[in-house]
C-alpha atoms as one frame of an Amber mdcrd trajectory, in Angstrom:
protein
 -23.601 -45.846-107.752 -23.886 -44.009-111.069 -21.181 -42.342-113.163 -18.863
 -41.778-110.197 -15.516 -40.232-111.160 -13.525 -39.261-108.107  -9.903 -38.682
-107.103  -8.721 -38.420-103.498  -5.260 -36.884-103.125  -2.624 -38.005-100.649
  -2.902 -36.161 -97.336  -6.461 -34.948 -97.933  -9.234 -35.070 -95.345 -12.400
 -35.543 -97.399 -15.969 -35.926 -96.148 -18.809 -37.688 -97.976 -22.165 -36.105
 -97.213 -25.760 -36.516 -98.347 -29.164 -37.675 -97.104 -29.846 -41.216 -95.905
 -29.965 -43.618 -98.824 -27.867 -41.406-101.087 -25.098 -43.992-101.375 -22.505
 -42.596 -98.949 -21.640 -45.863 -97.216 -21.851 -47.813-100.473 -19.280 -45.507
-102.053 -17.040 -45.814 -98.993 -17.212 -49.618 -99.053 -16.449 -49.766-102.775
 -13.470 -47.427-102.470 -12.135 -49.320 -99.449 -12.527 -52.733-101.169 -15.038
 -54.007 -98.598 -17.506 -54.218-101.495 -15.986 -55.643-104.693 -19.235 -56.059
-106.625 -19.132 -52.994-108.843 -18.551 -51.898-112.418 -15.602 -49.688-113.291
 -12.200 -49.250-111.658 -10.912 -48.405-108.204  -7.205 -47.510-108.120  -5.029
 -47.238-105.026  -2.132 -45.338-106.532  -1.455 -47.502-109.616  -3.028 -50.716
-108.307  -6.415 -51.746-109.742  -8.073 -53.391-106.755 -10.351 -55.622-108.793
  -7.387 -57.395-110.384  -6.056 -58.648-107.036  -6.749 -62.131-105.714  -8.631
 -62.353-102.417  -5.360 -63.173-100.633  -3.481 -60.204-102.124  -6.441 -57.908
-101.510  -6.595 -58.952 -97.861  -2.867 -58.243 -97.487  -3.155 -54.830 -99.169
  -6.193 -53.943 -97.064  -4.410 -54.854 -93.835  -1.207 -53.033 -94.773  -2.416
 -49.922 -96.592  -5.993 -49.283 -95.425  -7.367 -48.445 -91.982 -11.034 -48.563
 -90.962 -12.936 -46.664 -88.292 -16.649 -47.334 -87.886 -19.459 -45.834 -85.840
 -19.477 -49.006 -83.738 -15.921 -49.833 -82.798 -16.038 -53.662 -83.186 -13.393
 -54.140 -80.502 -12.965 -57.427 -78.648 -14.475 -56.814 -75.223 -12.451 -59.471
 -73.370  -9.137 -58.160 -74.710  -7.184 -55.193 -73.383  -6.979 -51.924 -75.298
  -3.336 -52.723 -76.148  -4.206 -56.189 -77.475  -6.991 -54.783 -79.654  -4.666
 -52.202 -81.183  -1.989 -54.824 -81.873  -4.249 -57.326 -83.660  -3.947 -55.939
 -87.243  -0.173 -55.713 -86.807   0.009 -59.303 -85.591  -1.943 -60.381 -88.656
   0.388 -58.455 -90.981   3.440 -59.975 -89.272   6.084 -57.550 -90.518   7.668
 -56.572 -87.183   8.475 -58.350 -83.929   6.003 -58.595 -81.069   8.120 -56.205
 -79.001   8.259 -53.630 -81.805   4.529 -53.983 -82.376   3.747 -53.468 -78.704
   5.933 -50.355 -78.651   4.183 -48.993 -81.752   0.746 -49.727 -80.271   1.638
 -47.849 -77.089   2.831 -44.928 -79.225  -0.532 -44.826 -81.022  -2.455 -44.971
 -77.747  -0.244 -42.199 -76.357  -0.888 -40.121 -79.484  -4.600 -40.424 -78.731
  -4.168 -39.627 -75.051  -5.137 -43.016 -73.606  -1.838 -44.849 -73.084  -2.767
 -45.044 -69.388  -5.719 -47.279 -70.375  -3.593 -49.743 -72.364  -3.912 -52.681
 -69.979  -7.612 -52.274 -69.246 -10.145 -54.513 -70.924 -12.351 -52.787 -73.460
 -15.514 -53.307 -71.427 -13.989 -51.150 -68.670 -13.493 -48.143 -70.949 -15.934
 -45.335 -71.736 -17.473 -44.984 -75.190 -15.113 -42.150 -76.090 -12.085 -44.140
 -74.942 -13.227 -47.181 -76.902 -13.512 -45.127 -80.081 -10.003 -43.764 -79.534
  -8.771 -47.351 -79.239 -10.451 -48.107 -82.567  -8.624 -45.120 -84.106  -5.308
 -46.418 -82.732  -6.095 -49.849 -84.179  -6.709 -48.270 -87.588  -3.301 -46.565
 -87.378  -1.199 -49.505 -86.210   0.104 -50.532 -89.648   0.670 -46.914 -90.751
  -1.875 -47.167 -93.608  -1.892 -44.870 -96.626  -5.590 -44.121 -96.249  -8.159
 -44.348 -93.472 -11.853 -44.856 -94.218 -14.323 -43.674 -91.584 -18.029 -44.518
 -91.554 -19.762 -42.126 -89.123 -16.843 -42.366 -86.648 -18.425 -39.824 -84.276
 -22.041 -40.901 -84.713 -22.174 -42.950 -81.515 -20.479 -40.358 -79.286 -21.624
 -37.358 -77.272 -20.662 -33.942 -78.644 -17.546 -33.578 -76.474 -16.052 -36.944
 -77.399 -17.132 -36.505 -81.019 -15.127 -33.272 -81.212 -12.104 -34.956 -79.636
 -12.152 -37.806 -82.170 -12.700 -35.439 -85.099  -9.790 -33.212 -84.058  -7.574
 -36.296 -83.739  -8.471 -37.373 -87.263  -7.745 -33.910 -88.624  -4.375 -33.845
 -86.887  -3.427 -37.127 -88.574  -3.601 -35.481 -91.989  -1.650 -32.449 -90.801
   1.097 -34.195 -88.840   1.455 -37.563 -90.584   0.101 -36.898 -94.088  -2.558
 -39.606 -93.630  -5.380 -39.569 -96.161  -8.848 -39.733 -94.608 -12.189 -40.299
 -96.289 -15.107 -39.892 -93.868 -18.840 -40.448 -94.203 -20.713 -38.151 -91.837
 -24.125 -36.609 -91.229 -22.620 -33.872 -89.056 -22.392 -30.627 -91.030 -20.305
 -28.981 -88.308 -17.581 -31.591 -88.916 -17.860 -31.947 -92.695 -17.462 -28.180
 -93.098 -14.047 -28.425 -91.407 -12.635 -31.043 -93.767 -10.506 -30.139 -96.788
 -13.227 -31.090 -99.254 -16.852 -32.266 -99.256 -18.251 -34.818-101.706 -22.045
 -34.496-101.785 -24.122 -37.436-102.995 -27.747 -37.714-104.014 -29.363 -40.882
-105.411 -25.976 -42.492-106.003 -24.508 -39.549-107.922 -22.018 -36.860-106.996
 -23.882 -33.543-107.160 -21.177 -31.348-105.667 -17.484 -31.604-104.803 -16.366
 -28.542-102.909
């Protein structure tokens, strides 16, 4: 990345666009702390991420940051409910009963509460991606990073997932930063950050 200077405001839905190899995913991973090998500063509110120990960074990431990827990375032998609960169990801030109730609320928000007790390998691709969205929401993070979240879905399910993400910013003031190749989706976000050769060339 080169000379990147970027601010994402609370409650924004921002898309990162650009050709393959332009640095979209690299920028996403740096901003989300998945990649900590960079020069410069990344601030989450007033916290400089590079100054945190690995332990504190892991805690902040689990509490304040959600991730949705093109491939859902769910545990196939676990139920949808168990998969959603895992980040909350790791954070350990509420009881198991409260966590289960919250997980069911997230699944209901995404229209798949009736699939809660099914194992992941019994769900369709669209349902699995909705479970991954619910998992990203379980700890009520400040910001959600999405790397091609609709790239592995058919057009119908892709539209469903995109609309769900957009509703999160409108109803719950979640901040979403999404890498996408789909112009029809990026054009519907609040702002587009266009990259080329590791540089921002436009920020609509």
